[in-house]
C-alpha positions, 0 to 999 in steps of 0.5 A: 127720809121718813116723814109721817103725816097726822090724820087731820084731814085732806088738803092741810098745808104741810109744816115744811122747813120747820122740822127736818127729820133724819133716821136715827137708832135708839140710844136707850140702854147705852151709858154713853150717848152715841153720835148720829148724822146731822146735815152740815148746813140747814136753811129755814124755810117760810111756810104758811102759818109759820112764825118768821125766824128772820131772813138768812142769806144762805145755809146755816153751818152746823157747829158740832158738839159732843153728844149731850142729853138735854132732857129726860122725863124719866128723871126727877121732876124739873124743867128738863125732867118728869113728869111724862108728856100729857097728851095734847098739852104743849110743853116748852123746853129752853135749849139755849144755855144747855149743852153748850147751845148759845143764845145766838143759835138759830136751830138745834140738831136733836135726836128725839127718843120716846119710851114707855109709850102709850099709843099709838101716838106722835110727837110734834116739835116746833119753835116756841111761840110759833104755830103748831105744825101739821107734820110730826117729828116722830110716830110710835105705837104702844110699848115701843122705844124709837128715835128720830134725828131732827133739826129743830128751829128755836123760838121765843127765848131759845126754846121749842114746844113739844106735844105728844099725841097721848099721855104717859109717854117719856121723852128724851132729847139729845143734841150733837150741835147747833146751827148759828145765825149768819152772817155775824154782826153786832145785832146778829151773832153767835157764841161758841161755848165749850169747857175744853181748850178748843172752842173752834178747831179748823183743820185742813190736810191739803198741801196746796198753797195757802190752803185754809182751815179757817177764813175770816172775810169782810167783803163790804167795800166800805166801812170799818169792817173786820174779817176776824175779831179775837178778844179775851177778857182774861186778866191772867198773864199771857192771855191772848185774843188771837194766837198764831202758832207754826209748830214745824221745826223746818221750813219758812213758816209763819204763826201769823201773817198780816198783809195789806193790798193798800198802798195808802199812807198809814196802811199796814199788814199788821196794825198793833195798838197798845192799851194806851191808844192810837194816833189815827191821824198820824200816817207815815207811809205804808208798813208791813207792821205798824206799832202805835202807842200813846204812852208806851212802846209801839214795838217791843222786840225781846230776844236772846239773839237780836231784838229788832232788825231792819234790813234795806235791800234794792229793787232786786232784793240785794242786801244793802244796809241793816240796823239792829236794836238790841244787837248783843250784850254790849251793843244796844244799836248796831248798823251795817252801813253808816250811822246818821243823825240830824242832831248831836251824838251825846254820851250819857254818864251817871254823875258820881255824887249827885243822883239828880244829875248826869253828864252828857259829853258830845262826840267830836265832829269834823270834816273827815273820819279821823283816827288818832293815838297819843302818849308820853315819851322821852328823848335820849341823846337828842332822838326818840322813836315812837312805835305806831300801834297795830290798831292804828296802822290797820285802819289809818291811811298813810297819807295825811298823818300829822304829829304834835309834840309838846316838850315837858319841863324844858323849852327846846326845839323839837322836830318830827324827822319822819312819819309813817305807819310803822315809826315816827322819828323825833329829834330835839336840841335837848339831849334828854327831854320828856314830851307828849305826843298826839298822832292823827290820821284818817280812816283809809276806808273813808279817806275821800269823805265828802262834807257838802253833798246833795240833800238826801236826808232833809227832803220831806217824805211826801207832800203831807209831811211835817217838819220833825219837832226834834230839829233845833231852832237853827235847823228849823231856821235854815229849812224855812230859809231854803224853802223846804218847809213853810213857817208852820212846818208844812212842806213848801210845795212850790220848792217841791215842784221846782226841785222835782221832789213832787214828781218823784213822790207821784212816780213813787206812788204810781210805781207802788200801785203798779207793784201792788197790782202785779203782786195781787195778780200773781197771787190770784194766778197762783190761787192764793187770793180767796 
């Protein structure tokens, strides 16, 4: 590194840290601006007589850019053009807003070139509004074209001040990046401005587990902090604040993975809130994905295969049950396992003549999983045989069949002689008689159905739960009468303690904390936590 001192007498303080100079070749006579080496980080240093640029917690990172020309005094007159520099007369150049340098930049990587030199002479560069330094950025002799690379801190208005030792020298300023203020905050941030599709590109060629190209981290132990903030102001359909994309066709990959280490109620790996707003006080346990919307869909899954699937497994990961929304072209909801509900199961039909009304039939309920078939038949010569449909035979148990016979048009004695899953034999006192029949059975897969069972579905989720508003007045009366909930809908904690629910909730929370701690420890041992 070459640094030249001005002849200003012995014992003067060097302007260390305000200008860092690095060798660079001449860029004149080449149409494209060649790149040059710039340090990956840069740290401003306080010096006697130097203007304070703000305290910085660590080295500032270089935000590289395609080499771009900011100023050339050989060009037409203007703030970045002619006239050439006048000896000893300061000239200011505002760098922010030029070549993609944002207002949040702290310093700029420059390639400083002089030509048409009248010399010998020198070039001083320092933050606009700061003190004039005692070390030069560049020294030259008459008729020489020479360049040096430098990191130039920015001063007032994002500008620098340039002083030439002699008049008539032309100055050229090129940049290939800037050093942003860090850490970013609401009062100390930087912007990346680029007209190309990518403003920030993070690349990592490592195949190690969780190798990271871009890491956003908020280390403050308190406060509403954000590791990465993605935002778009576009009103165009499909605009995204943050997009994750995993283009590989094979392997279990993730475009975006959200994960939380907290088991506190309301925490989630991914927290999605629609434009209609949040319900920040409503917490229902933890979730991998939590979707919230005051007036729209909280989670909306759209697919040509299945919309949304929820799968239940045991503590070993073995498959138990599943519920699928948007299952097929004919099934909106599909369940692997039983389907339960605390209310009625209505079936809604459109009214055939009145657009303001609809028809709501309710599913028949009983103490068994019943099956049936029905029809109309005729007795000839006092006898009839009803053939059992295959569909009924395949799902019904042979025990417990019942048959109802209703004569049509005559009063006659009718009896069921025999009944099985193949044929039902009927005899009558009338030789010729038409009749209706209904045959009932029980699904053999559920023939031992228990009607009154241990309470599993009305146990509150936790001590902070509230009685659901969908319960009917009769259901609410029963739940209050049995001491599960209080009159105001809160959990009756005395009942919860007496029946062991409160202990189960505490055990569940302790187990969840232990599992979360073990998971974090395993990730740290595998080098996955950063």
